[in-house]
NUBA-275847 format. One record per residue (C-alpha): x, y, z; residue number from 1. Coordinates in Angstrom, 2 decimals, padded with zeros to 5 digits. Example, Ala and Ser with C-alpha at 12.3 -4.5 7.8 and 13.67 -1.06 7.14 Angstrom:
BEGIN
c1; c2; c3; n
012.30; -004.50; 007.80; 1
013.67; -001.06; 007.14; 2
END
This chain:
BEGIN
c1; c2; c3; n
001.24; -019.19; 015.82; 1
004.45; -018.27; 017.60; 2
007.54; -017.23; 015.71; 3
010.97; -018.81; 015.49; 4
013.78; -016.97; 017.24; 5
014.85; -014.02; 015.14; 6
018.44; -013.20; 014.30; 7
020.08; -010.19; 015.91; 8
021.72; -009.26; 012.59; 9
019.08; -008.03; 010.17; 10
019.31; -007.17; 006.49; 11
017.00; -006.62; 003.56; 12
016.25; -010.27; 002.80; 13
015.81; -009.50; -000.89; 14
018.96; -007.47; -001.34; 15
020.55; -004.16; -002.20; 16
021.07; -002.27; -005.47; 17
024.70; -002.26; -006.62; 18
025.45; 001.40; -006.05; 19
023.10; 002.12; -003.15; 20
023.94; 002.50; 000.51; 21
024.05; -000.94; 002.16; 22
024.01; -001.66; 005.88; 23
023.28; -004.36; 008.40; 24
021.51; -003.59; 011.69; 25
022.68; -005.40; 014.83; 26
020.58; -005.59; 017.99; 27
022.59; -005.85; 021.20; 28
025.99; -006.60; 019.70; 29
028.63; -004.38; 018.08; 30
032.11; -004.91; 016.71; 31
033.83; -006.29; 013.62; 32
031.52; -007.76; 010.99; 33
032.20; -009.57; 007.75; 34
030.21; -009.96; 004.56; 35
030.53; -013.58; 003.40; 36
029.96; -014.82; -000.14; 37
027.20; -017.42; 000.10; 38
028.70; -019.72; -002.55; 39
032.41; -019.64; -001.71; 40
032.01; -019.09; 002.03; 41
034.83; -016.54; 001.88; 42
034.76; -013.05; 003.41; 43
034.62; -010.29; 000.79; 44
034.28; -007.29; 003.10; 45
035.16; -006.44; 006.69; 46
034.04; -003.45; 008.69; 47
033.20; -002.09; 012.13; 48
029.74; -001.32; 013.36; 49
029.02; 001.98; 015.03; 50
028.41; 002.05; 018.79; 51
025.23; 000.61; 020.25; 52
022.53; 003.24; 020.74; 53
019.18; 002.79; 022.50; 54
016.23; 002.50; 020.12; 55
012.92; 003.24; 021.84; 56
010.67; 001.62; 019.25; 57
012.70; -001.60; 019.19; 58
013.13; -001.68; 022.96; 59
016.84; -002.46; 022.72; 60
020.19; -000.95; 021.75; 61
021.14; -001.24; 018.09; 62
023.99; -000.30; 015.80; 63
024.65; -000.47; 012.09; 64
027.50; -001.65; 009.92; 65
027.99; -000.06; 006.53; 66
029.17; -002.12; 003.55; 67
028.22; 000.26; 000.76; 68
031.68; -000.14; -000.77; 69
030.80; -003.73; -001.72; 70
029.35; -003.40; -005.22; 71
030.07; -006.83; -006.69; 72
026.94; -008.73; -007.77; 73
026.36; -011.93; -005.84; 74
024.66; -013.65; -002.91; 75
025.94; -012.87; 000.58; 76
025.28; -012.94; 004.31; 77
026.78; -010.99; 007.22; 78
028.52; -012.44; 010.25; 79
029.41; -010.80; 013.56; 80
030.97; -013.17; 016.08; 81
028.72; -016.23; 016.18; 82
025.75; -014.34; 014.69; 83
024.81; -014.49; 011.02; 84
022.19; -012.66; 008.98; 85
019.70; -013.84; 006.41; 86
021.10; -014.28; 002.89; 87
020.63; -011.45; 000.41; 88
021.81; -010.43; -003.03; 89
023.63; -007.42; -004.34; 90
022.42; -006.87; -007.87; 91
021.76; -004.27; -010.53; 92
017.99; -004.83; -010.32; 93
017.28; -006.74; -007.09; 94
013.63; -005.77; -006.67; 95
012.15; -006.76; -010.03; 96
010.64; -010.06; -008.83; 97
009.39; -008.47; -005.61; 98
007.75; -005.70; -007.62; 99
006.09; -008.24; -009.90; 100
004.85; -010.19; -006.88; 101
003.42; -007.14; -005.10; 102
001.54; -006.22; -008.28; 103
000.44; -009.77; -009.12; 104
-001.20; -009.90; -005.69; 105
-003.96; -007.66; -007.04; 106
-004.88; -010.35; -009.56; 107
-005.00; -012.80; -006.65; 108
-007.34; -010.38; -004.81; 109
-009.81; -010.44; -007.73; 110
-013.48; -011.07; -007.07; 111
-016.08; -012.36; -009.50; 112
-013.91; -014.38; -011.89; 113
-012.16; -017.72; -012.03; 114
-008.55; -017.49; -010.94; 115
-007.13; -020.13; -013.26; 116
-004.13; -022.27; -012.43; 117
-002.38; -020.79; -015.48; 118
-002.19; -017.40; -013.77; 119
-002.79; -018.14; -010.08; 120
-000.80; -021.37; -009.75; 121
-001.83; -023.43; -006.72; 122
-003.87; -020.45; -005.39; 123
-006.49; -020.83; -008.13; 124
-010.15; -020.87; -007.19; 125
-013.59; -020.63; -008.79; 126
-015.46; -017.40; -009.47; 127
-017.07; -015.87; -006.39; 128
-019.71; -013.34; -005.34; 129
-021.66; -013.53; -008.59; 130
-025.12; -012.63; -007.29; 131
-026.68; -009.21; -007.63; 132
-026.42; -006.96; -004.58; 133
-029.33; -005.32; -002.77; 134
-029.36; -001.56; -002.29; 135
-029.53; -001.41; 001.49; 136
-031.78; 001.64; 001.79; 137
-033.96; 000.65; -001.19; 138
-034.23; -003.16; -000.90; 139
-036.43; -003.55; -003.96; 140
-033.46; -002.52; -006.10; 141
-030.95; -005.20; -007.09; 142
-027.76; -004.28; -008.96; 143
-024.93; -006.12; -010.66; 144
-022.08; -006.26; -008.16; 145
-019.47; -008.51; -009.74; 146
-015.80; -007.71; -010.20; 147
-013.21; -005.63; -008.41; 148
-010.78; -006.68; -005.70; 149
-011.47; -008.13; -002.30; 150
-010.39; -005.44; 000.12; 151
-008.41; -007.42; 002.66; 152
-008.42; -010.70; 004.53; 153
-012.20; -010.62; 004.16; 154
-014.33; -010.34; 001.02; 155
-015.77; -006.88; 001.51; 156
-015.29; -004.23; -001.16; 157
-015.03; -000.56; -000.28; 158
-015.06; 002.47; -002.58; 159
-012.59; 004.70; -000.70; 160
-009.91; 002.09; 000.01; 161
-010.26; 000.77; -003.54; 162
-009.74; 004.27; -004.91; 163
-006.61; 004.72; -002.78; 164
-005.17; 001.46; -004.09; 165
-005.82; 002.37; -007.72; 166
-004.43; 005.87; -007.17; 167
-001.16; 004.46; -005.79; 168
-000.78; 002.14; -008.77; 169
-001.61; 004.81; -011.36; 170
000.81; 007.24; -009.69; 171
003.48; 004.54; -009.76; 172
002.90; 004.05; -013.48; 173
002.89; 007.77; -014.22; 174
006.20; 008.38; -012.45; 175
007.99; 005.06; -013.11; 176
006.64; 003.56; -016.35; 177
009.90; 001.67; -016.91; 178
009.09; -000.56; -013.93; 179
005.94; -001.91; -015.61; 180
007.27; -003.05; -018.97; 181
007.42; -006.77; -018.16; 182
004.19; -008.79; -018.31; 183
002.98; -010.34; -015.04; 184
001.22; -012.12; -016.83; 185
-002.55; -011.92; -016.26; 186
-005.40; -012.97; -018.60; 187
-005.57; -009.52; -020.21; 188
-001.83; -009.31; -021.04; 189
-001.58; -008.14; -024.64; 190
001.88; -006.60; -025.02; 191
000.32; -003.19; -025.73; 192
-001.29; -001.87; -022.55; 193
000.88; -002.38; -019.44; 194
-000.50; -005.02; -017.10; 195
-000.74; -002.52; -014.23; 196
-003.39; -000.69; -016.27; 197
-005.23; -003.91; -017.09; 198
-005.29; -004.74; -013.39; 199
-006.44; -001.29; -012.30; 200
-009.14; -001.40; -014.94; 201
-010.55; -004.53; -013.31; 202
-011.14; -002.47; -010.17; 203
-012.29; 000.63; -012.05; 204
-014.95; -001.39; -013.89; 205
-016.28; -002.39; -010.46; 206
-016.09; 001.19; -009.22; 207
-018.43; 002.19; -012.04; 208
-020.96; -000.16; -010.45; 209
-020.53; 001.64; -007.14; 210
-021.83; 004.87; -008.66; 211
-025.55; 005.25; -008.04; 212
-027.11; 005.76; -011.47; 213
-029.91; 007.79; -009.90; 214
-027.76; 010.45; -008.24; 215
-024.10; 010.14; -009.29; 216
-023.05; 009.56; -005.68; 217
-020.96; 006.54; -004.75; 218
-022.13; 003.74; -002.52; 219
-019.79; 003.51; 000.46; 220
-019.22; -000.24; 000.25; 221
-020.46; -003.61; -000.99; 222
-020.43; -006.36; 001.64; 223
-022.41; -009.10; 003.26; 224
-023.98; -008.21; 006.61; 225
-021.30; -010.07; 008.59; 226
-017.88; -011.51; 007.84; 227
-017.75; -015.21; 006.94; 228
-015.67; -017.64; 009.01; 229
-011.90; -017.41; 008.56; 230
-011.63; -020.69; 006.62; 231
-014.35; -019.90; 004.06; 232
-013.11; -019.73; 000.48; 233
-014.49; -016.87; -001.62; 234
-016.67; -019.05; -003.85; 235
-018.29; -020.52; -000.73; 236
-019.25; -017.13; 000.70; 237
-022.87; -017.11; -000.48; 238
-024.50; -014.67; 001.94; 239
-026.50; -011.79; 000.45; 240
-024.53; -008.76; -000.69; 241
-025.59; -005.18; 000.06; 242
-024.71; -001.82; -001.44; 243
-024.39; 000.36; 001.64; 244
-025.57; 003.99; 001.40; 245
-023.88; 006.73; -000.60; 246
-021.30; 008.78; 001.32; 247
-019.45; 012.00; 000.56; 248
-016.05; 010.44; 001.22; 249
-016.70; 007.56; -001.17; 250
-018.06; 009.96; -003.80; 251
-015.05; 012.25; -003.51; 252
-012.71; 009.28; -003.87; 253
-014.60; 008.03; -006.90; 254
-014.44; 011.48; -008.53; 255
-010.70; 011.73; -007.85; 256
-009.68; 008.30; -009.07; 257
-011.91; 008.42; -012.16; 258
-010.51; 011.81; -013.20; 259
-007.01; 010.45; -012.68; 260
-007.82; 007.28; -014.65; 261
-009.21; 009.33; -017.53; 262
-005.85; 011.04; -017.91; 263
-003.73; 007.90; -017.57; 264
-005.80; 005.67; -019.86; 265
-006.39; 008.19; -022.66; 266
-003.29; 007.16; -024.69; 267
-004.48; 003.53; -024.56; 268
-008.30; 003.70; -024.79; 269
-010.07; 007.00; -025.44; 270
-013.55; 005.52; -025.04; 271
-012.72; 004.19; -021.59; 272
-011.04; 007.48; -020.68; 273
-014.19; 009.39; -021.66; 274
-016.29; 007.05; -019.55; 275
-014.03; 007.61; -016.54; 276
-014.23; 011.38; -016.95; 277
-018.00; 011.32; -017.20; 278
-018.20; 009.30; -013.98; 279
-015.86; 011.78; -012.29; 280
-017.96; 014.75; -013.38; 281
-021.20; 013.13; -012.20; 282
-019.64; 012.37; -008.81; 283
-018.35; 015.95; -008.58; 284
-021.82; 017.29; -009.27; 285
-023.15; 015.16; -006.41; 286
-020.52; 016.72; -004.14; 287
-021.61; 020.21; -005.19; 288
-025.24; 019.30; -004.55; 289
-024.43; 017.85; -001.12; 290
-022.07; 020.32; 000.59; 291
-022.82; 018.99; 004.07; 292
-023.46; 015.31; 004.66; 293
-022.75; 013.21; 007.76; 294
-019.94; 010.69; 007.85; 295
-020.78; 007.06; 007.09; 296
-021.84; 004.80; 009.94; 297
-022.62; 001.10; 009.71; 298
-026.31; 000.34; 010.15; 299
-026.96; -001.71; 013.28; 300
-027.23; -005.03; 011.44; 301
-023.97; -004.58; 009.48; 302
-020.78; -005.89; 011.07; 303
-018.27; -005.57; 008.22; 304
-015.58; -002.90; 007.99; 305
-017.04; 000.56; 008.47; 306
-014.28; 002.77; 007.08; 307
-016.01; 005.64; 008.81; 308
-014.68; 009.13; 008.08; 309
-016.28; 012.35; 009.28; 310
-013.96; 014.62; 007.25; 311
-014.73; 014.90; 003.53; 312
-012.80; 018.09; 002.67; 313
-009.72; 016.05; 001.74; 314
-011.64; 013.84; -000.69; 315
-013.26; 016.91; -002.29; 316
-009.81; 018.53; -002.53; 317
-008.40; 015.46; -004.29; 318
-011.34; 015.32; -006.70; 319
-011.00; 019.01; -007.62; 320
-007.24; 018.64; -008.15; 321
-007.56; 015.62; -010.44; 322
-010.43; 017.13; -012.43; 323
-008.43; 020.33; -012.92; 324
-005.26; 018.47; -013.87; 325
-007.13; 016.27; -016.35; 326
-009.43; 018.87; -017.93; 327
-007.73; 022.24; -017.36; 328
-011.17; 023.65; -016.54; 329
-010.72; 026.70; -014.31; 330
-013.99; 025.93; -012.52; 331
-012.28; 023.00; -010.81; 332
-009.23; 025.18; -010.13; 333
-011.40; 027.70; -008.32; 334
-012.88; 024.97; -006.13; 335
-009.43; 023.52; -005.46; 336
-008.03; 026.87; -004.35; 337
-010.98; 027.39; -002.02; 338
-010.54; 023.92; -000.53; 339
-006.79; 024.40; -000.15; 340
-007.53; 027.30; 002.18; 341
-009.43; 024.98; 004.53; 342
-007.84; 023.20; 007.50; 343
-007.26; 019.46; 006.96; 344
-004.15; 017.29; 006.37; 345
-002.74; 017.94; 002.90; 346
000.13; 015.45; 002.89; 347
-001.48; 012.26; 004.20; 348
-002.13; 009.20; 002.00; 349
-004.34; 006.91; 004.06; 350
-007.83; 005.77; 003.10; 351
-009.27; 008.31; 005.57; 352
-006.91; 011.18; 004.74; 353
-006.66; 011.55; 000.98; 354
-005.35; 015.13; 000.94; 355
-001.88; 014.05; -000.17; 356
-003.28; 012.82; -003.48; 357
-004.79; 016.25; -004.15; 358
-001.50; 017.94; -003.31; 359
000.45; 015.52; -005.50; 360
-001.96; 016.01; -008.42; 361
-001.55; 019.77; -008.23; 362
002.25; 019.72; -007.85; 363
002.86; 017.10; -010.56; 364
000.85; 018.85; -013.26; 365
002.31; 021.28; -015.79; 366
003.27; 024.14; -013.49; 367
002.11; 026.68; -016.08; 368
-001.46; 025.66; -015.31; 369
-001.23; 026.28; -011.58; 370
-001.27; 029.27; -009.30; 371
002.38; 030.09; -008.54; 372
001.81; 031.15; -004.96; 373
-000.25; 028.05; -004.21; 374
002.25; 025.77; -005.98; 375
005.10; 027.20; -003.93; 376
003.14; 026.98; -000.69; 377
002.19; 023.35; -001.26; 378
005.69; 022.39; -002.39; 379
007.25; 024.09; 000.62; 380
004.82; 022.25; 002.87; 381
005.62; 018.95; 001.21; 382
009.37; 019.43; 001.61; 383
008.87; 020.50; 005.20; 384
006.94; 017.29; 005.81; 385
009.66; 015.28; 004.06; 386
012.29; 016.91; 006.26; 387
010.31; 015.95; 009.36; 388
010.22; 012.35; 008.16; 389
013.93; 012.50; 007.34; 390
014.72; 013.69; 010.86; 391
012.73; 010.83; 012.39; 392
014.46; 008.37; 010.04; 393
017.89; 009.65; 010.99; 394
017.14; 009.18; 014.69; 395
015.58; 005.73; 014.27; 396
017.78; 002.69; 014.73; 397
016.30; 001.00; 011.65; 398
016.24; 004.12; 009.48; 399
012.48; 004.57; 009.08; 400
010.16; 007.49; 009.75; 401
008.03; 005.93; 012.48; 402
008.12; 007.11; 016.07; 403
007.06; 004.72; 018.82; 404
003.56; 006.20; 018.64; 405
003.29; 005.39; 014.92; 406
003.23; 001.62; 015.38; 407
-000.52; 001.48; 014.92; 408
-002.94; -000.85; 013.14; 409
-001.55; -000.98; 009.60; 410
001.83; 000.48; 010.54; 411
003.37; -000.98; 007.38; 412
000.99; 001.19; 005.35; 413
002.34; 004.17; 007.28; 414
005.89; 003.02; 006.46; 415
005.13; 002.77; 002.75; 416
002.97; 005.92; 002.59; 417
005.79; 007.93; 004.13; 418
008.28; 006.40; 001.72; 419
005.91; 007.50; -001.07; 420
005.98; 011.04; 000.22; 421
009.78; 010.99; 000.42; 422
009.96; 009.84; -003.20; 423
007.55; 012.55; -004.39; 424
009.72; 015.06; -002.49; 425
012.76; 013.62; -004.29; 426
010.95; 013.88; -007.62; 427
010.12; 017.56; -007.02; 428
013.38; 018.63; -005.38; 429
016.09; 016.29; -006.67; 430
017.40; 015.91; -003.10; 431
019.08; 012.49; -002.96; 432
018.59; 012.10; 000.79; 433
014.85; 011.59; 000.31; 434
015.44; 008.79; -002.19; 435
018.00; 007.07; 000.06; 436
015.64; 007.21; 003.03; 437
012.77; 005.79; 001.00; 438
015.01; 002.83; 000.16; 439
015.60; 002.31; 003.89; 440
011.84; 001.89; 004.25; 441
011.94; -000.99; 001.75; 442
014.79; -002.54; 003.72; 443
012.62; -002.40; 006.85; 444
009.63; -004.01; 005.11; 445
011.80; -006.79; 003.71; 446
013.49; -007.87; 006.93; 447
015.80; -005.20; 008.26; 448
013.52; -004.68; 011.25; 449
013.51; -005.64; 014.94; 450
011.74; -008.95; 014.24; 451
013.96; -010.11; 011.36; 452
010.87; -010.85; 009.30; 453
009.86; -010.10; 005.73; 454
006.41; -008.58; 005.92; 455
005.62; -009.74; 002.36; 456
004.32; -013.29; 001.94; 457
006.45; -015.44; -000.36; 458
009.45; -013.08; -000.46; 459
012.59; -013.12; 001.65; 460
014.31; -015.71; 003.83; 461
011.79; -015.43; 006.66; 462
008.48; -014.16; 005.28; 463
005.10; -013.98; 006.95; 464
003.54; -017.45; 006.66; 465
000.18; -017.21; 008.42; 466
-001.62; -014.01; 007.35; 467
-005.17; -013.23; 008.42; 468
-006.44; -013.86; 004.88; 469
-009.35; -016.17; 004.21; 470
-008.09; -017.74; 000.94; 471
-004.70; -018.43; 002.53; 472
-006.42; -020.09; 005.50; 473
-009.18; -021.87; 003.61; 474
-007.26; -023.41; 000.72; 475
-005.23; -026.60; 000.91; 476
-001.91; -024.93; 000.04; 477
000.69; -024.78; 002.80; 478
002.19; -021.50; 001.61; 479
000.04; -018.37; 001.82; 480
-001.01; -016.43; -001.25; 481
002.24; -014.65; -002.23; 482
002.99; -010.97; -002.56; 483
000.75; -009.77; 000.28; 484
001.92; -007.03; 002.68; 485
001.03; -007.75; 006.30; 486
-000.21; -004.91; 008.48; 487
002.79; -004.95; 010.78; 488
003.49; -004.13; 014.43; 489
000.60; -002.59; 016.34; 490
001.29; -001.34; 019.84; 491
-002.45; -001.13; 020.45; 492
-002.68; -004.97; 020.53; 493
-006.17; -004.67; 019.06; 494
-007.03; -008.37; 018.83; 495
-007.16; -011.23; 021.31; 496
-004.20; -013.02; 019.76; 497
-001.95; -009.99; 020.21; 498
-003.26; -009.38; 023.71; 499
-002.42; -012.96; 024.68; 500
001.09; -013.14; 023.22; 501
002.55; -009.63; 023.03; 502
002.02; -007.99; 026.40; 503
004.97; -005.84; 027.41; 504
006.64; -005.89; 023.99; 505
008.28; -002.78; 022.53; 506
006.17; -001.05; 019.84; 507
008.14; -002.39; 016.86; 508
007.91; -005.93; 018.28; 509
004.12; -005.93; 018.67; 510
003.54; -008.40; 015.83; 511
002.79; -012.10; 015.69; 512
002.64; -014.22; 012.54; 513
-000.70; -015.82; 013.35; 514
-003.83; -016.07; 011.22; 515
-005.96; -014.98; 014.19; 516
-004.15; -011.64; 014.48; 517
-006.35; -009.46; 012.30; 518
-005.00; -006.25; 013.89; 519
-001.40; -007.02; 012.95; 520
-001.27; -009.78; 010.37; 521
-004.14; -009.00; 008.03; 522
-003.45; -007.94; 004.44; 523
-005.15; -005.30; 002.29; 524
-005.02; -003.89; -001.21; 525
-004.12; -000.45; 000.16; 526
-001.11; -001.80; 002.04; 527
000.12; -003.47; -001.14; 528
-000.43; -000.45; -003.35; 529
002.00; 002.01; -001.72; 530
004.56; -000.81; -001.59; 531
004.20; -001.20; -005.37; 532
004.71; 002.55; -005.75; 533
007.83; 002.65; -003.60; 534
009.47; -000.46; -005.03; 535
008.67; 000.66; -008.61; 536
010.99; 003.64; -008.15; 537
013.93; 001.26; -007.65; 538
013.14; -001.13; -010.53; 539
015.11; -000.68; -013.73; 540
END
């Protein structure tokens, strides 16, 4: 589905915190701009944009106009000549509803239970995927497979991506607990345990089922053999489910997230925390017993997402870091130090590169427990990485840390992952520039981008309306399921819809709001989760 003409003046379509830097980005036009009060229609601020500068990713010249001095709460828009921007608010706590929506999306991703109208509104549906799953390489064995979150626009469930999503949410809660005080609500809301922990537990209970009782290893994924049609609702997807074989990457992720969960949940439920730790230890033992295993490959008759990953050092590194942080056992510390000496990315946060989670776990623990030389080395590396991202952000017309080459499949995950890293760097260093640049990444996601689009369904003046998401396509509701982060611009044009409509576009414009565009407009739990983390930092 083609898009309406975008505005050349772009803003964060949600708004700006009172005392934060505020700016409008203009594509192709510079000069005097005014900020207009939406209710009175009167100008409340006037300023001059900077000069137009070429922006490679956007494929045009852009400039910005700063209105940070405007700190009066209200609803506004910006005008420049005959151009106007989307409306936005300036408020003390502008992102609270967005944060709630991004988190509530995980409830709407739930598998295996009724989504009642009380909690899901018009996006309610019956329980789905209730049958036992078959162990693919031992077909006589059937196992309970219910629960957890659907991974994306399809109904597959994957151990590694699920672990990343939970890790992002638990990190968000650990660092910004104040953001999670309000109920969503969800069925488990009890006023005692924060809803983010109830929601993560729904996925963790499923992850227990992904641990092979016989070995302690983790099945790589649980899916049908092929994806259902795009308009099939979850409760109508009745094809047989299969537990695909154990992999080292999935097992490392399970060990890492379970060790992390044990620490986070202990103040709320010691029995559950013990169970998580036992699962983590069993998975770790599997890793020790299987030092060299091949990366996962889909069997020939399986056509669902592969999530193949040949490198498992990063997952082992994360697992060792979390087990050491949670238990204080020097055995895990020894393994972590040995893994840290190996060559693999240590600051990445994608489902394939989990090294950043190991680095964060080590740096965020009580420093008295760590090795000083290693702590300093990892912190220096993190700040060096943050400075690289800051330099890219400073040079970018829209203030984000993506180069033209970074507009890949799931580029919005890259945007949010890098904002996460900037915020961890801020947490460890106190350098305000990292925090300010992370906020610019939210502004991009929420509309201050070359396409003048909010990449979160249901939020902003011009949100994504046609995500590649089976419940949003298959239900009878005009609006898509809200709170979902779309994948974003993808210069690779990796689906037929993009190939047909986006030839010759600049990298940051390689996006179309069409349900057929799975390589740009799909949604996933692990694109939502870093967005929750980043936005949580700015919620009071």
